[in-house]
C-alpha positions in Angstrom: 2.1 -25.5 -7.5 -0.2 -23.0 -7.0 -0.3 -20.8 -4.0 -3.2 -21.3 -1.7 -5.3 -17.8 -1.1 -3.7 -17.5 2.7 -0.2 -17.6 1.3 -1.1 -14.9 -1.5 -0.2 -11.3 0.3 -2.9 -8.5 -1.3 -1.4 -4.9 -1.5 -3.3 -2.3 -1.8 -1.6 0.2 -4.2 -2.9 3.8 -4.5 -1.2 5.2 -7.6 -2.7 8.4 -9.8 -0.4 7.5 -12.2 -1.6 4.9 -15.1 2.1 4.3 -15.8 3.8 4.3 -12.5 0.7 1.7 -11.3 2.0 -0.8 -14.4 5.7 -0.6 -13.3 4.6 -1.3 -10.0 2.3 -4.2 -11.1 5.4 -5.7 -13.1 7.8 -5.7 -10.6 5.3 -7.6 -8.2 4.7 -10.4 -10.8 8.6 -10.5 -10.6 9.1 -11.1 -7.1 9.1 -14.6 -5.5 6.4 -14.0 -3.0 2.7 -14.5 -4.7 1.2 -11.1 -4.4 -2.2 -9.7 -5.4 -2.0 -5.9 -6.7 -5.0 -4.1 -6.1 -4.7 -0.4 -7.5 -6.8 2.5 -6.9 -5.7 6.4 -8.4 -7.2 8.6 -5.6 -7.4 9.3 -2.0 -11.1 8.9 -2.0 -11.1 5.8 -3.7 -8.9 4.1 -1.4 -10.9 4.9 1.4 -14.1 3.4 -0.7 -11.9 0.1 -1.2 -10.5 -0.2 2.6 -14.3 0.8 4.1 -15.1 -1.9 1.4 -18.0 0.6 0.1 -19.7 0.4 -3.4 -18.2 -1.8 -6.1 -15.5 -2.2 -3.6 -17.8 -4.2 -1.1 -16.1 -7.7 -2.0 -12.5 -6.8 -1.9 -10.0 -8.3 0.0 -8.5 -6.8 3.0 -5.4 -5.9 2.0 -2.1 -7.0 4.0 -0.1 -4.2 3.2 -0.9 -0.2 1.6 1.6 1.5 -0.3 0.4 5.1 -0.1 1.7 8.2 -1.5 0.9 11.7 0.5 0.3 13.7 -2.4 -3.2 12.4 -4.0 -5.9 14.1 -6.0 -9.5 13.9 -4.2 -8.1 13.1 -0.9 -5.0 13.2 0.4 -2.4 10.7 1.4 -2.1 12.3 5.0 -6.2 12.3 5.3 -6.5 8.5 4.0 -3.8 7.8 6.5 -5.3 9.7 9.6 -8.5 7.6 8.8 -6.9 4.3 8.4 -5.9 4.9 11.9 -8.8 6.1 13.8 -10.7 2.9 12.5 -10.2 -0.1 14.9 -10.8 -2.7 12.0 -8.2 -0.8 9.6 -5.3 0.4 11.9 -3.6 -2.5 12.1 -3.1 -2.9 7.9 0.7 -1.8 7.8 1.2 1.2 5.5 4.5 2.2 3.6 3.7 6.2 2.8 5.6 7.1 -0.7 6.7 10.8 0.1 8.7 13.6 -1.9 12.0 14.4 -0.5 10.3 17.0 2.1 11.2 16.2 5.7 8.5 17.5 6.9 6.0 15.1 4.8 8.1 12.1 6.5 7.9 13.6 9.9 3.8 14.2 9.2 4.0 10.2 8.0 5.6 9.2 11.3 2.9 11.5 13.3 0.0 9.6 12.0 2.0 6.1 12.8 3.0 5.1 9.3 5.1 2.0 9.6 7.3 3.4 6.8 7.8 6.4 4.9 10.0 5.9 1.9 11.1 8.5 -0.6 8.7 7.5 -3.8 10.7 5.9 -6.6 11.1 7.6 -10.3 11.7 5.4 -13.2 11.5 0.9 -14.0 14.9 0.5 -11.8 14.3 2.6 -9.0 10.9 0.9 -8.7 11.8 -2.6 -9.0 14.5 -2.0 -6.0 11.6 -0.7 -3.9 9.6 -3.4 -4.6 12.3 -5.8 -4.0 13.3 -4.1 -0.5 9.6 -4.6 0.0 9.6 -8.5 -0.8 12.6 -8.8 1.4 11.9 -7.1 4.6 7.8 -7.0 4.4 6.8 -10.0 2.8 9.8 -12.4 4.2 10.3 -10.7 7.6 7.3 -9.3 9.0 4.6 -11.2 10.5 1.0 -9.9 9.6 -2.0 -10.0 12.1 -4.4 -12.5 11.6 -7.8 -10.5 10.5 -10.6 -11.2 13.1 -13.9 -12.9 11.5 
């Protein structure tokens, strides 16, 4: 049975590394929850996508954003700050992928990230993270309805 569009969870993955983006896509393809992964490679493009500007004018509003803090062009920190300042976007849950730096984790939460997780490396760790996201964020969390 094909899931209806409202049953599919739309995820915006911001990932500058093409191979890592592929690892995430493969991992999300292997979970039970139907997901639609939209990948952009930097913070500036993430903002274009989220604001539905330019080539992203018809892109769906994501239900969840995976956002590294370390990004080319515009930092993940700047993206998160802008999201929280926009009433139309601030209800989108954001999982910040950080390094091991406690200061980076603190800044993520200061900017109201919904979670800060040390970004995984390697297929096995990406698989573990994606399954954890599925279990908590996709199975347990209730997302707000999008206003028309």
